[in-house]
N, C-alpha and C positions, 0 to 999 in steps of 0.2 A: 577365696579372696574376700577381704573385708572392705566395706565402704564406709564412708563418714567417720573415719578414724577408728573403726573397729569396736566402738563402745555404744551400747544401746542406751545407756543411762538408766536411772532409777525408774522413770515412768515407762520405759520400754519393757523392763522386767515385770512391772506390775500389770501392764496391759497384756503381756504374754500369759501370765498366770491366770488372770481373770478370764481371758478368752478361752483358755484351756479348760477351766472349771465349768464355764457356761456351756461349752460345746459338749463335753462328756456328760454333764448333768442333763442336758436336753436329750441326748441319745439314750441314756439310761431311763429317764422318765418316759420317753416314747415307748421303749420296750416293755416297761412295767404296765403302762396303760393298755397297750395292745394285748399283752398276755391276760390281763384281767378281763378285757372285753371278749376275747375269744374263749376264755375259760368258763364264763358264766352262761354260755349258750344252752347247755343241757339241763340246767337246774330249774326246778319248779318253785314258784313263790306264790304266797297268798297275799291278801290285801294288807296284812300287817307288815310286810316287808321281807327282805331276803332272809333265808334260813328257816322260815316257818312253813313246813309242809302241812298241807291240810290234814286234819285229824281223820277225816272220813277216808281219805286216800290211804293213809297208813292202816286203818282198820280193814279196808277192802283188801289190801295186800296181804295182811295177816290171815284173813279168811281164805284167800286164794292159795296161800302156801299150806293151808291146813293146820295152822297153829291154833285156831279157834273154830268152834263148831257154829252151825247156823243159828242156834238159839242165842249163844253168846254174842254173835255178830249183830243180830237184830236188836238185842237188848242194849248193847253199847251204842249202836247207831241211833236208836230212839233217845237214849240219854244225851248223846251229843247234840242232836237236833233240838231237844227240849232246852238244853243249856244255851244254845245259840239264840233261840227265840226269846229267852228271858233276858239275855244280855243286850239285845238290841232295843 
């Protein structure tokens, strides 16, 4: 059953479209932000920002997996620490 003559008019259609876009835009934005917030929980970051794992951690992991021996590990670790002292 139609009320008010059955016609929304031009502004009624515009308001319907705008509210539809705003509603779904808000829902999609909330889902994306929630997924980003929950997805970043297990990552490690250093002081330079996201995506930069600490070089010493990577070196320690390689040593633990047996990819490098103790001599190479200590030499590279000393090089990293010397480089960090010179940069600061």
